[in-house]
C-alpha positions as CSV (number, residue, x, y, z in Angstrom):
1,M,-50.6,-7.0,-46.7
2,K,-47.4,-5.1,-47.8
3,V,-46.0,-6.4,-51.1
4,T,-43.8,-5.4,-54.0
5,I,-45.3,-5.6,-57.5
6,E,-43.2,-7.8,-59.7
7,S,-45.3,-7.6,-62.8
8,L,-48.7,-6.7,-64.1
9,E,-50.7,-8.7,-66.6
10,R,-53.6,-7.0,-68.3
11,L,-56.7,-9.3,-68.6
12,N,-59.8,-9.0,-70.7
13,C,-62.0,-6.1,-69.6
14,S,-65.0,-6.8,-67.4
15,V,-68.4,-7.2,-69.0
16,N,-68.9,-3.5,-68.3
17,G,-65.8,-2.6,-70.2
18,N,-63.6,-1.8,-67.2
19,P,-59.9,-2.9,-66.9
20,R,-58.8,-6.0,-64.9
21,Y,-55.3,-7.1,-64.0
22,K,-53.4,-10.0,-62.6
23,V,-50.9,-8.7,-60.2
24,H,-47.8,-10.8,-59.6
25,Y,-46.1,-9.8,-56.3
26,S,-43.5,-10.7,-53.7
27,F,-44.0,-10.3,-50.0
28,V,-42.0,-7.6,-48.4
29,G,-39.4,-9.0,-45.9
30,L,-39.9,-12.6,-47.0
31,G,-37.3,-12.8,-49.7
32,S,-38.3,-15.0,-52.7
33,H,-41.9,-15.7,-51.7
34,Y,-44.1,-14.9,-54.7
35,D,-47.9,-15.0,-55.4
36,S,-50.4,-13.4,-57.7
37,A,-54.1,-12.3,-57.6
38,I,-56.7,-10.9,-59.9
39,T,-58.2,-7.5,-59.2
40,K,-61.9,-7.2,-58.4
41,S,-64.0,-6.4,-61.4
42,D,-65.4,-2.9,-61.9
43,S,-63.3,-1.3,-59.1
44,A,-62.1,2.3,-59.6
45,F,-58.6,1.4,-58.4
46,N,-58.0,-0.6,-61.6
47,Y,-57.6,2.7,-63.4
48,E,-54.7,3.6,-61.0
49,I,-52.7,0.5,-61.9
50,G,-49.8,1.4,-64.2
51,N,-49.5,5.0,-62.8
52,P,-46.5,6.1,-60.7
53,G,-46.7,4.2,-57.3
54,Y,-48.6,1.3,-58.9
55,R,-46.0,-0.1,-61.3
56,A,-43.6,-3.1,-61.2
57,G,-41.0,-2.5,-58.5
58,D,-43.3,-0.3,-56.4
59,T,-44.3,-1.3,-52.8
60,V,-48.1,-1.3,-52.2
61,E,-50.6,-2.4,-49.5
62,L,-53.2,-4.9,-50.8
63,S,-56.6,-5.8,-49.4
64,F,-58.5,-8.9,-50.5
65,T,-62.1,-10.1,-50.8
66,K,-63.1,-13.4,-49.2
67,A,-62.8,-15.0,-52.6
68,G,-59.1,-13.9,-52.8
69,R,-59.5,-11.0,-55.3
70,I,-57.7,-7.7,-54.8
71,S,-60.3,-5.3,-53.4
72,A,-58.0,-2.3,-52.7
73,I,-54.5,-1.2,-53.5
74,E,-52.6,1.7,-51.8
75,S,-49.2,3.0,-52.7
76,V,-46.7,3.1,-49.7
77,A,-43.3,4.6,-49.4
78,S,-40.6,1.9,-49.8
């Protein structure tokens, strides 16, 4: 799903000490439709969040687990 990151909220680290985030986003092309989701624990992509291409205002492609957690994030050209 293609979305624009509106804001990032740093959560407590996982039990293994890895970062976790709550990503607040808007849907590309749908105007003011907003949602948020928490990243999957202990995923390597959590270390990319906050780097160029993965900041507020950037457009990304999100994938989700069956439980609704973000399982992957890919930067896309906006």
